[in-house]
mmJSON file of the N, C-alpha and C atoms, coordinates in Angstrom:
{"data_MODEL":{"atom_site":{
"group_PDB":["ATOM","ATOM","ATOM","ATOM","ATOM","ATOM","ATOM","ATOM","ATOM","ATOM","ATOM","ATOM","ATOM","ATOM","ATOM","ATOM","ATOM","ATOM","ATOM","ATOM","ATOM","ATOM","ATOM","ATOM","ATOM","ATOM","ATOM","ATOM","ATOM","ATOM","ATOM","ATOM","ATOM","ATOM","ATOM","ATOM","ATOM","ATOM","ATOM","ATOM","ATOM","ATOM","ATOM","ATOM","ATOM","ATOM","ATOM","ATOM","ATOM","ATOM","ATOM","ATOM","ATOM","ATOM","ATOM","ATOM","ATOM","ATOM","ATOM","ATOM","ATOM","ATOM","ATOM","ATOM","ATOM","ATOM","ATOM","ATOM","ATOM","ATOM","ATOM","ATOM","ATOM","ATOM","ATOM","ATOM","ATOM","ATOM","ATOM","ATOM","ATOM","ATOM","ATOM","ATOM","ATOM","ATOM","ATOM","ATOM","ATOM","ATOM","ATOM","ATOM","ATOM","ATOM","ATOM","ATOM","ATOM","ATOM","ATOM","ATOM","ATOM","ATOM","ATOM","ATOM","ATOM","ATOM","ATOM","ATOM","ATOM","ATOM","ATOM","ATOM","ATOM","ATOM","ATOM","ATOM","ATOM","ATOM","ATOM","ATOM","ATOM","ATOM","ATOM","ATOM","ATOM","ATOM","ATOM","ATOM","ATOM","ATOM","ATOM","ATOM","ATOM","ATOM","ATOM","ATOM","ATOM","ATOM","ATOM","ATOM","ATOM","ATOM","ATOM","ATOM","ATOM","ATOM","ATOM","ATOM","ATOM","ATOM","ATOM","ATOM","ATOM","ATOM","ATOM","ATOM","ATOM","ATOM","ATOM","ATOM","ATOM","ATOM","ATOM","ATOM","ATOM","ATOM","ATOM","ATOM","ATOM","ATOM","ATOM","ATOM","ATOM","ATOM","ATOM","ATOM","ATOM","ATOM","ATOM","ATOM","ATOM","ATOM","ATOM","ATOM","ATOM","ATOM","ATOM","ATOM","ATOM","ATOM","ATOM","ATOM","ATOM","ATOM","ATOM","ATOM","ATOM","ATOM","ATOM","ATOM","ATOM","ATOM","ATOM","ATOM","ATOM","ATOM","ATOM","ATOM","ATOM","ATOM","ATOM","ATOM","ATOM","ATOM","ATOM","ATOM","ATOM","ATOM","ATOM","ATOM","ATOM","ATOM","ATOM","ATOM","ATOM","ATOM","ATOM","ATOM","ATOM","ATOM","ATOM","ATOM","ATOM","ATOM","ATOM","ATOM","ATOM","ATOM","ATOM","ATOM","ATOM","ATOM","ATOM"],
"id":[1,2,3,4,5,6,7,8,9,10,11,12,13,14,15,16,17,18,19,20,21,22,23,24,25,26,27,28,29,30,31,32,33,34,35,36,37,38,39,40,41,42,43,44,45,46,47,48,49,50,51,52,53,54,55,56,57,58,59,60,61,62,63,64,65,66,67,68,69,70,71,72,73,74,75,76,77,78,79,80,81,82,83,84,85,86,87,88,89,90,91,92,93,94,95,96,97,98,99,100,101,102,103,104,105,106,107,108,109,110,111,112,113,114,115,116,117,118,119,120,121,122,123,124,125,126,127,128,129,130,131,132,133,134,135,136,137,138,139,140,141,142,143,144,145,146,147,148,149,150,151,152,153,154,155,156,157,158,159,160,161,162,163,164,165,166,167,168,169,170,171,172,173,174,175,176,177,178,179,180,181,182,183,184,185,186,187,188,189,190,191,192,193,194,195,196,197,198,199,200,201,202,203,204,205,206,207,208,209,210,211,212,213,214,215,216,217,218,219,220,221,222,223,224,225,226,227,228,229,230,231,232,233,234,235,236,237,238,239,240,241,242,243],
"type_symbol":["N","C","C","N","C","C","N","C","C","N","C","C","N","C","C","N","C","C","N","C","C","N","C","C","N","C","C","N","C","C","N","C","C","N","C","C","N","C","C","N","C","C","N","C","C","N","C","C","N","C","C","N","C","C","N","C","C","N","C","C","N","C","C","N","C","C","N","C","C","N","C","C","N","C","C","N","C","C","N","C","C","N","C","C","N","C","C","N","C","C","N","C","C","N","C","C","N","C","C","N","C","C","N","C","C","N","C","C","N","C","C","N","C","C","N","C","C","N","C","C","N","C","C","N","C","C","N","C","C","N","C","C","N","C","C","N","C","C","N","C","C","N","C","C","N","C","C","N","C","C","N","C","C","N","C","C","N","C","C","N","C","C","N","C","C","N","C","C","N","C","C","N","C","C","N","C","C","N","C","C","N","C","C","N","C","C","N","C","C","N","C","C","N","C","C","N","C","C","N","C","C","N","C","C","N","C","C","N","C","C","N","C","C","N","C","C","N","C","C","N","C","C","N","C","C","N","C","C","N","C","C","N","C","C","N","C","C","N","C","C","N","C","C"],
"label_atom_id":["N","CA","C","N","CA","C","N","CA","C","N","CA","C","N","CA","C","N","CA","C","N","CA","C","N","CA","C","N","CA","C","N","CA","C","N","CA","C","N","CA","C","N","CA","C","N","CA","C","N","CA","C","N","CA","C","N","CA","C","N","CA","C","N","CA","C","N","CA","C","N","CA","C","N","CA","C","N","CA","C","N","CA","C","N","CA","C","N","CA","C","N","CA","C","N","CA","C","N","CA","C","N","CA","C","N","CA","C","N","CA","C","N","CA","C","N","CA","C","N","CA","C","N","CA","C","N","CA","C","N","CA","C","N","CA","C","N","CA","C","N","CA","C","N","CA","C","N","CA","C","N","CA","C","N","CA","C","N","CA","C","N","CA","C","N","CA","C","N","CA","C","N","CA","C","N","CA","C","N","CA","C","N","CA","C","N","CA","C","N","CA","C","N","CA","C","N","CA","C","N","CA","C","N","CA","C","N","CA","C","N","CA","C","N","CA","C","N","CA","C","N","CA","C","N","CA","C","N","CA","C","N","CA","C","N","CA","C","N","CA","C","N","CA","C","N","CA","C","N","CA","C","N","CA","C","N","CA","C","N","CA","C","N","CA","C","N","CA","C","N","CA","C","N","CA","C","N","CA","C","N","CA","C"],
"label_alt_id":[null,null,null,null,null,null,null,null,null,null,null,null,null,null,null,null,null,null,null,null,null,null,null,null,null,null,null,null,null,null,null,null,null,null,null,null,null,null,null,null,null,null,null,null,null,null,null,null,null,null,null,null,null,null,null,null,null,null,null,null,null,null,null,null,null,null,null,null,null,null,null,null,null,null,null,null,null,null,null,null,null,null,null,null,null,null,null,null,null,null,null,null,null,null,null,null,null,null,null,null,null,null,null,null,null,null,null,null,null,null,null,null,null,null,null,null,null,null,null,null,null,null,null,null,null,null,null,null,null,null,null,null,null,null,null,null,null,null,null,null,null,null,null,null,null,null,null,null,null,null,null,null,null,null,null,null,null,null,null,null,null,null,null,null,null,null,null,null,null,null,null,null,null,null,null,null,null,null,null,null,null,null,null,null,null,null,null,null,null,null,null,null,null,null,null,null,null,null,null,null,null,null,null,null,null,null,null,null,null,null,null,null,null,null,null,null,null,null,null,null,null,null,null,null,null,null,null,null,null,null,null,null,null,null,null,null,null,null,null,null,null,null,null],
"label_comp_id":["MET","MET","MET","PRO","PRO","PRO","GLN","GLN","GLN","PRO","PRO","PRO","TYR","TYR","TYR","LEU","LEU","LEU","ARG","ARG","ARG","VAL","VAL","VAL","TYR","TYR","TYR","PHE","PHE","PHE","GLY","GLY","GLY","PRO","PRO","PRO","GLU","GLU","GLU","ASP","ASP","ASP","GLY","GLY","GLY","ASP","ASP","ASP","SER","SER","SER","GLN","GLN","GLN","THR","THR","THR","VAL","VAL","VAL","LEU","LEU","LEU","SER","SER","SER","GLY","GLY","GLY","SER","SER","SER","ALA","ALA","ALA","GLU","GLU","GLU","SER","SER","SER","ARG","ARG","ARG","PRO","PRO","PRO","LYS","LYS","LYS","LEU","LEU","LEU","THR","THR","THR","VAL","VAL","VAL","PRO","PRO","PRO","LEU","LEU","LEU","GLY","GLY","GLY","GLU","GLU","GLU","ILE","ILE","ILE","LEU","LEU","LEU","PRO","PRO","PRO","ALA","ALA","ALA","LEU","LEU","LEU","VAL","VAL","VAL","ASP","ASP","ASP","ALA","ALA","ALA","VAL","VAL","VAL","ASN","ASN","ASN","SER","SER","SER","ARG","ARG","ARG","LYS","LYS","LYS","ALA","ALA","ALA","TRP","TRP","TRP","ILE","ILE","ILE","HIS","HIS","HIS","ASP","ASP","ASP","PHE","PHE","PHE","ALA","ALA","ALA","ASP","ASP","ASP","GLU","GLU","GLU","PRO","PRO","PRO","VAL","VAL","VAL","ALA","ALA","ALA","ILE","ILE","ILE","SER","SER","SER","THR","THR","THR","ASP","ASP","ASP","LEU","LEU","LEU","TYR","TYR","TYR","GLU","GLU","GLU","VAL","VAL","VAL","LEU","LEU","LEU","LEU","LEU","LEU","ALA","ALA","ALA","TYR","TYR","TYR","GLN","GLN","GLN","GLU","GLU","GLU","LEU","LEU","LEU","ARG","ARG","ARG","PRO","PRO","PRO","THR","THR","THR","GLY","GLY","GLY"],
"label_asym_id":["A","A","A","A","A","A","A","A","A","A","A","A","A","A","A","A","A","A","A","A","A","A","A","A","A","A","A","A","A","A","A","A","A","A","A","A","A","A","A","A","A","A","A","A","A","A","A","A","A","A","A","A","A","A","A","A","A","A","A","A","A","A","A","A","A","A","A","A","A","A","A","A","A","A","A","A","A","A","A","A","A","A","A","A","A","A","A","A","A","A","A","A","A","A","A","A","A","A","A","A","A","A","A","A","A","A","A","A","A","A","A","A","A","A","A","A","A","A","A","A","A","A","A","A","A","A","A","A","A","A","A","A","A","A","A","A","A","A","A","A","A","A","A","A","A","A","A","A","A","A","A","A","A","A","A","A","A","A","A","A","A","A","A","A","A","A","A","A","A","A","A","A","A","A","A","A","A","A","A","A","A","A","A","A","A","A","A","A","A","A","A","A","A","A","A","A","A","A","A","A","A","A","A","A","A","A","A","A","A","A","A","A","A","A","A","A","A","A","A","A","A","A","A","A","A","A","A","A","A","A","A","A","A","A","A","A","A","A","A","A","A","A","A"],
"label_entity_id":["1","1","1","1","1","1","1","1","1","1","1","1","1","1","1","1","1","1","1","1","1","1","1","1","1","1","1","1","1","1","1","1","1","1","1","1","1","1","1","1","1","1","1","1","1","1","1","1","1","1","1","1","1","1","1","1","1","1","1","1","1","1","1","1","1","1","1","1","1","1","1","1","1","1","1","1","1","1","1","1","1","1","1","1","1","1","1","1","1","1","1","1","1","1","1","1","1","1","1","1","1","1","1","1","1","1","1","1","1","1","1","1","1","1","1","1","1","1","1","1","1","1","1","1","1","1","1","1","1","1","1","1","1","1","1","1","1","1","1","1","1","1","1","1","1","1","1","1","1","1","1","1","1","1","1","1","1","1","1","1","1","1","1","1","1","1","1","1","1","1","1","1","1","1","1","1","1","1","1","1","1","1","1","1","1","1","1","1","1","1","1","1","1","1","1","1","1","1","1","1","1","1","1","1","1","1","1","1","1","1","1","1","1","1","1","1","1","1","1","1","1","1","1","1","1","1","1","1","1","1","1","1","1","1","1","1","1","1","1","1","1","1","1"],
"label_seq_id":[1,1,1,2,2,2,3,3,3,4,4,4,5,5,5,6,6,6,7,7,7,8,8,8,9,9,9,10,10,10,11,11,11,12,12,12,13,13,13,14,14,14,15,15,15,16,16,16,17,17,17,18,18,18,19,19,19,20,20,20,21,21,21,22,22,22,23,23,23,24,24,24,25,25,25,26,26,26,27,27,27,28,28,28,29,29,29,30,30,30,31,31,31,32,32,32,33,33,33,34,34,34,35,35,35,36,36,36,37,37,37,38,38,38,39,39,39,40,40,40,41,41,41,42,42,42,43,43,43,44,44,44,45,45,45,46,46,46,47,47,47,48,48,48,49,49,49,50,50,50,51,51,51,52,52,52,53,53,53,54,54,54,55,55,55,56,56,56,57,57,57,58,58,58,59,59,59,60,60,60,61,61,61,62,62,62,63,63,63,64,64,64,65,65,65,66,66,66,67,67,67,68,68,68,69,69,69,70,70,70,71,71,71,72,72,72,73,73,73,74,74,74,75,75,75,76,76,76,77,77,77,78,78,78,79,79,79,80,80,80,81,81,81],
"pdbx_PDB_ins_code":[null,null,null,null,null,null,null,null,null,null,null,null,null,null,null,null,null,null,null,null,null,null,null,null,null,null,null,null,null,null,null,null,null,null,null,null,null,null,null,null,null,null,null,null,null,null,null,null,null,null,null,null,null,null,null,null,null,null,null,null,null,null,null,null,null,null,null,null,null,null,null,null,null,null,null,null,null,null,null,null,null,null,null,null,null,null,null,null,null,null,null,null,null,null,null,null,null,null,null,null,null,null,null,null,null,null,null,null,null,null,null,null,null,null,null,null,null,null,null,null,null,null,null,null,null,null,null,null,null,null,null,null,null,null,null,null,null,null,null,null,null,null,null,null,null,null,null,null,null,null,null,null,null,null,null,null,null,null,null,null,null,null,null,null,null,null,null,null,null,null,null,null,null,null,null,null,null,null,null,null,null,null,null,null,null,null,null,null,null,null,null,null,null,null,null,null,null,null,null,null,null,null,null,null,null,null,null,null,null,null,null,null,null,null,null,null,null,null,null,null,null,null,null,null,null,null,null,null,null,null,null,null,null,null,null,null,null,null,null,null,null,null,null],
"Cartn_x":[0.844,0.0,0.893,0.674,1.537,1.319,2.387,2.313,1.455,0.672,-0.105,0.813,0.363,1.15,0.47,1.143,0.624,1.546,0.962,1.742,1.69,2.77,2.828,2.489,1.53,1.108,1.853,2.61,3.394,2.752,1.579,0.886,1.153,0.69,0.889,2.371,2.683,4.081,4.574,3.689,4.161,4.955,5.855,6.754,6.115,4.901,4.258,3.466,3.334,2.499,3.241,2.473,3.03,2.377,3.145,2.605,1.825,0.613,-0.219,-0.037,0.529,0.769,-0.339,-1.089,-2.21,-3.31,-4.47,-5.588,-6.833,-7.867,-9.147,-9.112,-10.109,-10.205,-10.352,-10.989,-11.181,-9.865,-8.871,-7.605,-6.626,-6.938,-6.049,-6.18,-5.076,-5.149,-6.045,-6.754,-7.623,-7.015,-7.276,-6.728,-7.789,-7.942,-8.883,-8.093,-8.375,-7.695,-8.73,-8.439,-9.346,-9.389,-10.559,-10.722,-9.794,-9.637,-8.781,-7.325,-6.928,-5.541,-5.264,-6.263,-6.051,-6.696,-7.636,-8.382,-7.51,-6.554,-5.725,-4.978,-4.459,-3.744,-4.7,-5.899,-6.884,-7.354,-7.617,-8.044,-6.967,-5.729,-4.628,-4.497,-4.618,-4.489,-5.614,-6.825,-7.954,-7.777,-7.448,-7.296,-6.156,-5.099,-3.968,-4.048,-5.203,-5.511,-4.441,-4.064,-3.087,-3.693,-2.931,-3.43,-3.798,-3.105,-3.356,-4.739,-5.345,-6.705,-7.663,-7.495,-8.368,-8.166,-6.969,-6.704,-7.543,-7.898,-8.645,-10.105,-10.579,-11.942,-13.008,-12.758,-13.736,-13.422,-12.445,-12.048,-13.145,-13.607,-14.627,-14.044,-14.839,-14.437,-15.541,-15.197,-16.181,-16.248,-17.451,-17.663,-18.842,-18.942,-20.046,-21.351,-22.447,-23.766,-23.958,-23.5,-23.626,-22.918,-21.68,-20.932,-21.63,-22.127,-22.827,-24.049,-24.819,-25.999,-25.618,-24.542,-24.077,-23.634,-22.92,-22.484,-23.672,-24.686,-25.889,-26.587,-26.717,-27.346,-26.532,-25.229,-24.357,-24.503,-24.557,-24.691,-26.004,-27.065,-28.375,-28.421,-27.724,-27.829,-26.817,-25.711,-24.673,-25.127,-24.719,-25.11,-24.414,-25.103,-24.516,-23.971,-23.006,-22.485,-21.188],
"Cartn_y":[-1.173,0.0,1.241,2.165,3.35,4.255,4.938,5.877,7.074,7.628,8.826,9.977,10.772,11.902,13.178,13.938,15.212,16.323,17.434,18.587,19.62,20.321,21.383,22.688,23.403,24.683,25.79,26.595,27.67,29.035,29.075,30.341,30.87,32.08,32.673,32.799,32.715,32.753,34.157,35.166,36.517,37.071,37.981,38.496,39.458,39.945,40.925,40.295,38.988,38.344,38.218,38.182,37.98,36.756,36.002,34.83,35.271,34.758,35.073,33.959,34.299,33.301,33.248,34.298,34.309,35.161,35.109,35.908,35.071,35.666,34.984,33.918,33.04,31.974,32.543,33.72,34.325,34.784,35.095,35.591,34.473,33.257,32.135,31.73,31.292,30.836,29.606,29.513,28.374,27.568,26.289,25.393,24.381,24.13,23.123,21.95,20.765,19.551,18.457,17.494,16.356,15.541,15.06,14.264,13.055,12.427,11.254,11.531,12.79,13.148,13.175,13.546,13.655,12.53,11.824,10.799,9.695,9.131,8.065,8.527,9.736,10.247,10.463,10.985,11.192,9.876,8.899,7.585,6.97,7.022,6.48,7.205,8.531,9.31,8.996,8.832,8.489,7.081,6.135,4.742,4.545,5.332,5.21,6.229,6.877,7.79,8.874,9.51,10.599,11.792,12.385,13.483,14.71,14.96,16.182,16.195,15.039,14.985,15.776,15.663,16.375,17.891,18.318,19.749,20.378,19.587,20.094,19.658,19.092,18.557,19.616,20.85,21.915,22.766,22.347,23.086,22.953,24.063,23.954,23.324,22.476,21.802,22.006,22.47,22.675,21.428,20.898,19.751,20.058,19.308,19.521,19.006,19.529,19.091,17.611,17.165,15.752,14.853,15.2,14.395,14.411,15.556,15.653,14.74,14.727,13.862,12.386,12.031,10.642,10.262,11.149,10.867,10.715,11.55,11.415,10.082,9.712,8.439,7.275,7.334,6.28,6.159,7.296,7.311,6.654,6.871,6.277,4.794,4.351,2.971,2.011,2.527,1.624,0.919,-0.331,-1.065,-0.493,-0.492,-0.017,-1.182,-0.874,-1.922,-2.354],
"Cartn_z":[0.0,0.0,0.0,-0.928,-0.987,0.227,0.597,1.714,1.32,2.266,1.95,1.562,0.623,0.15,0.616,1.433,1.895,1.43,1.041,0.633,1.747,1.945,2.933,2.236,2.781,2.222,2.94,2.204,2.774,2.556,1.988,1.759,0.367,0.116,-1.213,-1.535,-2.807,-3.221,-3.533,-3.514,-3.809,-2.624,-2.869,-1.854,-0.872,-1.159,-0.297,0.842,0.863,1.874,3.197,4.271,5.594,6.199,6.974,7.64,8.864,8.996,10.146,11.165,12.328,13.353,14.383,14.506,15.426,14.838,15.458,14.981,14.905,14.376,14.296,13.21,13.255,12.263,10.86,10.742,9.431,8.807,9.65,9.121,8.79,9.169,8.873,7.404,6.797,5.403,5.277,4.174,3.899,2.758,2.787,1.779,1.395,0.115,-0.364,-0.917,-0.369,-0.816,-1.022,-1.882,-2.038,-0.742,-0.385,0.827,0.817,-0.34,-0.445,-0.118,-0.201,0.097,1.599,2.394,3.835,4.64,4.034,4.764,5.356,4.614,5.21,6.463,6.446,7.624,8.787,8.503,9.564,10.17,9.315,9.806,10.688,10.26,11.047,12.382,12.353,13.591,14.573,14.072,14.951,15.499,14.623,15.061,16.05,15.913,16.832,17.97,18.08,19.195,19.394,18.311,18.389,19.123,20.007,20.839,20.015,18.927,18.161,17.522,17.335,16.774,17.665,18.98,19.908,19.829,19.46,19.326,18.216,17.231,16.085,16.086,17.183,17.246,16.97,17.327,17.109,15.88,15.099,13.894,12.837,12.252,11.206,9.944,9.319,8.088,7.06,5.887,4.827,3.955,3.781,2.905,1.986,0.922,-0.009,0.608,0.109,0.574,0.279,-0.886,-1.241,-0.235,0.12,1.087,2.439,2.846,4.124,4.149,3.071,2.996,3.03,2.36,2.383,3.795,4.472,5.848,6.796,6.64,7.467,7.219,5.949,5.619,6.169,6.036,6.553,8.069,8.732,10.184,10.615,9.876,10.198,9.892,8.855,8.394,8.985,9.495,9.993,11.263,11.402,12.6,13.837,14.954,16.198,16.994,17.838,18.707,18.273],
"occupancy":[1.0,1.0,1.0,1.0,1.0,1.0,1.0,1.0,1.0,1.0,1.0,1.0,1.0,1.0,1.0,1.0,1.0,1.0,1.0,1.0,1.0,1.0,1.0,1.0,1.0,1.0,1.0,1.0,1.0,1.0,1.0,1.0,1.0,1.0,1.0,1.0,1.0,1.0,1.0,1.0,1.0,1.0,1.0,1.0,1.0,1.0,1.0,1.0,1.0,1.0,1.0,1.0,1.0,1.0,1.0,1.0,1.0,1.0,1.0,1.0,1.0,1.0,1.0,1.0,1.0,1.0,1.0,1.0,1.0,1.0,1.0,1.0,1.0,1.0,1.0,1.0,1.0,1.0,1.0,1.0,1.0,1.0,1.0,1.0,1.0,1.0,1.0,1.0,1.0,1.0,1.0,1.0,1.0,1.0,1.0,1.0,1.0,1.0,1.0,1.0,1.0,1.0,1.0,1.0,1.0,1.0,1.0,1.0,1.0,1.0,1.0,1.0,1.0,1.0,1.0,1.0,1.0,1.0,1.0,1.0,1.0,1.0,1.0,1.0,1.0,1.0,1.0,1.0,1.0,1.0,1.0,1.0,1.0,1.0,1.0,1.0,1.0,1.0,1.0,1.0,1.0,1.0,1.0,1.0,1.0,1.0,1.0,1.0,1.0,1.0,1.0,1.0,1.0,1.0,1.0,1.0,1.0,1.0,1.0,1.0,1.0,1.0,1.0,1.0,1.0,1.0,1.0,1.0,1.0,1.0,1.0,1.0,1.0,1.0,1.0,1.0,1.0,1.0,1.0,1.0,1.0,1.0,1.0,1.0,1.0,1.0,1.0,1.0,1.0,1.0,1.0,1.0,1.0,1.0,1.0,1.0,1.0,1.0,1.0,1.0,1.0,1.0,1.0,1.0,1.0,1.0,1.0,1.0,1.0,1.0,1.0,1.0,1.0,1.0,1.0,1.0,1.0,1.0,1.0,1.0,1.0,1.0,1.0,1.0,1.0,1.0,1.0,1.0,1.0,1.0,1.0,1.0,1.0,1.0,1.0,1.0,1.0,1.0,1.0,1.0,1.0,1.0,1.0],
"B_iso_or_equiv":[0.0,0.0,0.0,0.0,0.0,0.0,0.0,0.0,0.0,0.0,0.0,0.0,0.0,0.0,0.0,0.0,0.0,0.0,0.0,0.0,0.0,0.0,0.0,0.0,0.0,0.0,0.0,0.0,0.0,0.0,0.0,0.0,0.0,0.0,0.0,0.0,0.0,0.0,0.0,0.0,0.0,0.0,0.0,0.0,0.0,0.0,0.0,0.0,0.0,0.0,0.0,0.0,0.0,0.0,0.0,0.0,0.0,0.0,0.0,0.0,0.0,0.0,0.0,0.0,0.0,0.0,0.0,0.0,0.0,0.0,0.0,0.0,0.0,0.0,0.0,0.0,0.0,0.0,0.0,0.0,0.0,0.0,0.0,0.0,0.0,0.0,0.0,0.0,0.0,0.0,0.0,0.0,0.0,0.0,0.0,0.0,0.0,0.0,0.0,0.0,0.0,0.0,0.0,0.0,0.0,0.0,0.0,0.0,0.0,0.0,0.0,0.0,0.0,0.0,0.0,0.0,0.0,0.0,0.0,0.0,0.0,0.0,0.0,0.0,0.0,0.0,0.0,0.0,0.0,0.0,0.0,0.0,0.0,0.0,0.0,0.0,0.0,0.0,0.0,0.0,0.0,0.0,0.0,0.0,0.0,0.0,0.0,0.0,0.0,0.0,0.0,0.0,0.0,0.0,0.0,0.0,0.0,0.0,0.0,0.0,0.0,0.0,0.0,0.0,0.0,0.0,0.0,0.0,0.0,0.0,0.0,0.0,0.0,0.0,0.0,0.0,0.0,0.0,0.0,0.0,0.0,0.0,0.0,0.0,0.0,0.0,0.0,0.0,0.0,0.0,0.0,0.0,0.0,0.0,0.0,0.0,0.0,0.0,0.0,0.0,0.0,0.0,0.0,0.0,0.0,0.0,0.0,0.0,0.0,0.0,0.0,0.0,0.0,0.0,0.0,0.0,0.0,0.0,0.0,0.0,0.0,0.0,0.0,0.0,0.0,0.0,0.0,0.0,0.0,0.0,0.0,0.0,0.0,0.0,0.0,0.0,0.0,0.0,0.0,0.0,0.0,0.0,0.0],
"pdbx_formal_charge":[null,null,null,null,null,null,null,null,null,null,null,null,null,null,null,null,null,null,null,null,null,null,null,null,null,null,null,null,null,null,null,null,null,null,null,null,null,null,null,null,null,null,null,null,null,null,null,null,null,null,null,null,null,null,null,null,null,null,null,null,null,null,null,null,null,null,null,null,null,null,null,null,null,null,null,null,null,null,null,null,null,null,null,null,null,null,null,null,null,null,null,null,null,null,null,null,null,null,null,null,null,null,null,null,null,null,null,null,null,null,null,null,null,null,null,null,null,null,null,null,null,null,null,null,null,null,null,null,null,null,null,null,null,null,null,null,null,null,null,null,null,null,null,null,null,null,null,null,null,null,null,null,null,null,null,null,null,null,null,null,null,null,null,null,null,null,null,null,null,null,null,null,null,null,null,null,null,null,null,null,null,null,null,null,null,null,null,null,null,null,null,null,null,null,null,null,null,null,null,null,null,null,null,null,null,null,null,null,null,null,null,null,null,null,null,null,null,null,null,null,null,null,null,null,null,null,null,null,null,null,null,null,null,null,null,null,null,null,null,null,null,null,null],
"auth_seq_id":[1,1,1,2,2,2,3,3,3,4,4,4,5,5,5,6,6,6,7,7,7,8,8,8,9,9,9,10,10,10,11,11,11,12,12,12,13,13,13,14,14,14,15,15,15,16,16,16,17,17,17,18,18,18,19,19,19,20,20,20,21,21,21,22,22,22,23,23,23,24,24,24,25,25,25,26,26,26,27,27,27,28,28,28,29,29,29,30,30,30,31,31,31,32,32,32,33,33,33,34,34,34,35,35,35,36,36,36,37,37,37,38,38,38,39,39,39,40,40,40,41,41,41,42,42,42,43,43,43,44,44,44,45,45,45,46,46,46,47,47,47,48,48,48,49,49,49,50,50,50,51,51,51,52,52,52,53,53,53,54,54,54,55,55,55,56,56,56,57,57,57,58,58,58,59,59,59,60,60,60,61,61,61,62,62,62,63,63,63,64,64,64,65,65,65,66,66,66,67,67,67,68,68,68,69,69,69,70,70,70,71,71,71,72,72,72,73,73,73,74,74,74,75,75,75,76,76,76,77,77,77,78,78,78,79,79,79,80,80,80,81,81,81],
"auth_comp_id":["MET","MET","MET","PRO","PRO","PRO","GLN","GLN","GLN","PRO","PRO","PRO","TYR","TYR","TYR","LEU","LEU","LEU","ARG","ARG","ARG","VAL","VAL","VAL","TYR","TYR","TYR","PHE","PHE","PHE","GLY","GLY","GLY","PRO","PRO","PRO","GLU","GLU","GLU","ASP","ASP","ASP","GLY","GLY","GLY","ASP","ASP","ASP","SER","SER","SER","GLN","GLN","GLN","THR","THR","THR","VAL","VAL","VAL","LEU","LEU","LEU","SER","SER","SER","GLY","GLY","GLY","SER","SER","SER","ALA","ALA","ALA","GLU","GLU","GLU","SER","SER","SER","ARG","ARG","ARG","PRO","PRO","PRO","LYS","LYS","LYS","LEU","LEU","LEU","THR","THR","THR","VAL","VAL","VAL","PRO","PRO","PRO","LEU","LEU","LEU","GLY","GLY","GLY","GLU","GLU","GLU","ILE","ILE","ILE","LEU","LEU","LEU","PRO","PRO","PRO","ALA","ALA","ALA","LEU","LEU","LEU","VAL","VAL","VAL","ASP","ASP","ASP","ALA","ALA","ALA","VAL","VAL","VAL","ASN","ASN","ASN","SER","SER","SER","ARG","ARG","ARG","LYS","LYS","LYS","ALA","ALA","ALA","TRP","TRP","TRP","ILE","ILE","ILE","HIS","HIS","HIS","ASP","ASP","ASP","PHE","PHE","PHE","ALA","ALA","ALA","ASP","ASP","ASP","GLU","GLU","GLU","PRO","PRO","PRO","VAL","VAL","VAL","ALA","ALA","ALA","ILE","ILE","ILE","SER","SER","SER","THR","THR","THR","ASP","ASP","ASP","LEU","LEU","LEU","TYR","TYR","TYR","GLU","GLU","GLU","VAL","VAL","VAL","LEU","LEU","LEU","LEU","LEU","LEU","ALA","ALA","ALA","TYR","TYR","TYR","GLN","GLN","GLN","GLU","GLU","GLU","LEU","LEU","LEU","ARG","ARG","ARG","PRO","PRO","PRO","THR","THR","THR","GLY","GLY","GLY"],
"auth_asym_id":["A","A","A","A","A","A","A","A","A","A","A","A","A","A","A","A","A","A","A","A","A","A","A","A","A","A","A","A","A","A","A","A","A","A","A","A","A","A","A","A","A","A","A","A","A","A","A","A","A","A","A","A","A","A","A","A","A","A","A","A","A","A","A","A","A","A","A","A","A","A","A","A","A","A","A","A","A","A","A","A","A","A","A","A","A","A","A","A","A","A","A","A","A","A","A","A","A","A","A","A","A","A","A","A","A","A","A","A","A","A","A","A","A","A","A","A","A","A","A","A","A","A","A","A","A","A","A","A","A","A","A","A","A","A","A","A","A","A","A","A","A","A","A","A","A","A","A","A","A","A","A","A","A","A","A","A","A","A","A","A","A","A","A","A","A","A","A","A","A","A","A","A","A","A","A","A","A","A","A","A","A","A","A","A","A","A","A","A","A","A","A","A","A","A","A","A","A","A","A","A","A","A","A","A","A","A","A","A","A","A","A","A","A","A","A","A","A","A","A","A","A","A","A","A","A","A","A","A","A","A","A","A","A","A","A","A","A","A","A","A","A","A","A"],
"auth_atom_id":["N","CA","C","N","CA","C","N","CA","C","N","CA","C","N","CA","C","N","CA","C","N","CA","C","N","CA","C","N","CA","C","N","CA","C","N","CA","C","N","CA","C","N","CA","C","N","CA","C","N","CA","C","N","CA","C","N","CA","C","N","CA","C","N","CA","C","N","CA","C","N","CA","C","N","CA","C","N","CA","C","N","CA","C","N","CA","C","N","CA","C","N","CA","C","N","CA","C","N","CA","C","N","CA","C","N","CA","C","N","CA","C","N","CA","C","N","CA","C","N","CA","C","N","CA","C","N","CA","C","N","CA","C","N","CA","C","N","CA","C","N","CA","C","N","CA","C","N","CA","C","N","CA","C","N","CA","C","N","CA","C","N","CA","C","N","CA","C","N","CA","C","N","CA","C","N","CA","C","N","CA","C","N","CA","C","N","CA","C","N","CA","C","N","CA","C","N","CA","C","N","CA","C","N","CA","C","N","CA","C","N","CA","C","N","CA","C","N","CA","C","N","CA","C","N","CA","C","N","CA","C","N","CA","C","N","CA","C","N","CA","C","N","CA","C","N","CA","C","N","CA","C","N","CA","C","N","CA","C","N","CA","C","N","CA","C","N","CA","C","N","CA","C","N","CA","C","N","CA","C","N","CA","C"],
"pdbx_PDB_model_num":[1,1,1,1,1,1,1,1,1,1,1,1,1,1,1,1,1,1,1,1,1,1,1,1,1,1,1,1,1,1,1,1,1,1,1,1,1,1,1,1,1,1,1,1,1,1,1,1,1,1,1,1,1,1,1,1,1,1,1,1,1,1,1,1,1,1,1,1,1,1,1,1,1,1,1,1,1,1,1,1,1,1,1,1,1,1,1,1,1,1,1,1,1,1,1,1,1,1,1,1,1,1,1,1,1,1,1,1,1,1,1,1,1,1,1,1,1,1,1,1,1,1,1,1,1,1,1,1,1,1,1,1,1,1,1,1,1,1,1,1,1,1,1,1,1,1,1,1,1,1,1,1,1,1,1,1,1,1,1,1,1,1,1,1,1,1,1,1,1,1,1,1,1,1,1,1,1,1,1,1,1,1,1,1,1,1,1,1,1,1,1,1,1,1,1,1,1,1,1,1,1,1,1,1,1,1,1,1,1,1,1,1,1,1,1,1,1,1,1,1,1,1,1,1,1,1,1,1,1,1,1,1,1,1,1,1,1,1,1,1,1,1,1]
}}}
């Protein structure tokens, strides 16, 4: 199985930009990536109970309406226990 490939985002490449180290959520840089690119790392981190997962538990995540509906349906249909 190939290793997950993650890219590091360093922000805009123009010379006039400044790195924001603190501030509101609105001032933080946003990044759009395919779910398949980050999912293997997230699954591994959850399964191995990595502490940093809890640091981001309240982090807002934007997903498509279609994916949200599929997740809701999956949640209702999956067996419990």
